[in-house]
ChimeraX commands (.cxc) that place a marker at each C-alpha (Angstrom):
marker #1 position 0.05,0.17,-0.08 radius 0.5
marker #1 position 2.78,2.35,0.93 radius 0.5
marker #1 position 4.44,1.65,-2.35 radius 0.5
marker #1 position 1.39,2.36,-4.36 radius 0.5
marker #1 position 1.26,5.64,-2.53 radius 0.5
marker #1 position 4.71,6.47,-3.28 radius 0.5
marker #1 position 4.40,5.56,-6.84 radius 0.5
marker #1 position 1.89,8.48,-7.11 radius 0.5
marker #1 position 3.72,10.87,-5.11 radius 0.5
marker #1 position 1.93,10.67,-1.88 radius 0.5
marker #1 position 4.07,10.27,1.35 radius 0.5
marker #1 position 2.09,8.67,4.31 radius 0.5
marker #1 position 3.75,10.38,7.49 radius 0.5
marker #1 position 2.65,7.56,10.03 radius 0.5
marker #1 position 3.13,3.73,9.93 radius 0.5
marker #1 position 0.12,3.41,12.05 radius 0.5
marker #1 position -1.91,5.10,9.66 radius 0.5
marker #1 position -1.04,2.52,7.09 radius 0.5
marker #1 position -1.67,-0.51,9.63 radius 0.5
marker #1 position -5.31,0.94,10.45 radius 0.5
marker #1 position -6.12,1.37,6.70 radius 0.5
marker #1 position -5.08,-2.17,6.10 radius 0.5
marker #1 position -6.94,-3.73,8.65 radius 0.5
marker #1 position -9.94,-1.74,7.52 radius 0.5
marker #1 position -9.55,-3.04,3.94 radius 0.5
marker #1 position -9.26,-6.65,5.31 radius 0.5
marker #1 position -12.50,-6.31,7.11 radius 0.5
marker #1 position -14.39,-4.16,4.91 radius 0.5
marker #1 position -14.67,-1.37,7.41 radius 0.5
marker #1 position -15.31,2.30,6.84 radius 0.5
marker #1 position -12.57,4.69,8.40 radius 0.5
marker #1 position -13.79,7.71,10.26 radius 0.5
marker #1 position -11.01,10.09,10.45 radius 0.5
marker #1 position -9.71,13.55,11.06 radius 0.5
marker #1 position -6.38,12.68,9.47 radius 0.5
marker #1 position -5.25,13.93,5.75 radius 0.5
marker #1 position -3.09,10.70,5.18 radius 0.5
marker #1 position -6.30,8.93,5.05 radius 0.5
marker #1 position -7.87,11.16,2.47 radius 0.5
marker #1 position -4.83,10.95,0.41 radius 0.5
marker #1 position -4.71,7.21,0.71 radius 0.5
marker #1 position -8.27,6.88,-0.57 radius 0.5
marker #1 position -7.37,8.86,-3.79 radius 0.5
marker #1 position -4.89,6.37,-4.68 radius 0.5
marker #1 position -6.23,2.79,-3.04 radius 0.5
marker #1 position -9.88,2.51,-3.98 radius 0.5
marker #1 position -10.63,-0.34,-1.38 radius 0.5
marker #1 position -10.28,2.11,1.26 radius 0.5
marker #1 position -13.89,3.46,2.18 radius 0.5
marker #1 position -14.15,6.83,4.04 radius 0.5
marker #1 position -17.13,7.74,6.40 radius 0.5
marker link #1:1,2 radius 0.2
marker link #1:2,3 radius 0.2
marker link #1:3,4 radius 0.2
marker link #1:4,5 radius 0.2
marker link #1:5,6 radius 0.2
marker link #1:6,7 radius 0.2
marker link #1:7,8 radius 0.2
marker link #1:8,9 radius 0.2
marker link #1:9,10 radius 0.2
marker link #1:10,11 radius 0.2
marker link #1:11,12 radius 0.2
marker link #1:12,13 radius 0.2
marker link #1:13,14 radius 0.2
marker link #1:14,15 radius 0.2
marker link #1:15,16 radius 0.2
marker link #1:16,17 radius 0.2
marker link #1:17,18 radius 0.2
marker link #1:18,19 radius 0.2
marker link #1:19,20 radius 0.2
marker link #1:20,21 radius 0.2
marker link #1:21,22 radius 0.2
marker link #1:22,23 radius 0.2
marker link #1:23,24 radius 0.2
marker link #1:24,25 radius 0.2
marker link #1:25,26 radius 0.2
marker link #1:26,27 radius 0.2
marker link #1:27,28 radius 0.2
marker link #1:28,29 radius 0.2
marker link #1:29,30 radius 0.2
marker link #1:30,31 radius 0.2
marker link #1:31,32 radius 0.2
marker link #1:32,33 radius 0.2
marker link #1:33,34 radius 0.2
marker link #1:34,35 radius 0.2
marker link #1:35,36 radius 0.2
marker link #1:36,37 radius 0.2
marker link #1:37,38 radius 0.2
marker link #1:38,39 radius 0.2
marker link #1:39,40 radius 0.2
marker link #1:40,41 radius 0.2
marker link #1:41,42 radius 0.2
marker link #1:42,43 radius 0.2
marker link #1:43,44 radius 0.2
marker link #1:44,45 radius 0.2
marker link #1:45,46 radius 0.2
marker link #1:46,47 radius 0.2
marker link #1:47,48 radius 0.2
marker link #1:48,49 radius 0.2
marker link #1:49,50 radius 0.2
marker link #1:50,51 radius 0.2
view
């Protein structure tokens, strides 16, 4: 996931955000957030569902 973001010019600042996003994808969950990293990830990774 981090590699796909980097290929598109997006740097995720927190490893914890990557772990949260991966768990949400694996369990088909929505992410309720107040963090710009998730917004940037969702632009590149279609599996991330933002609430």
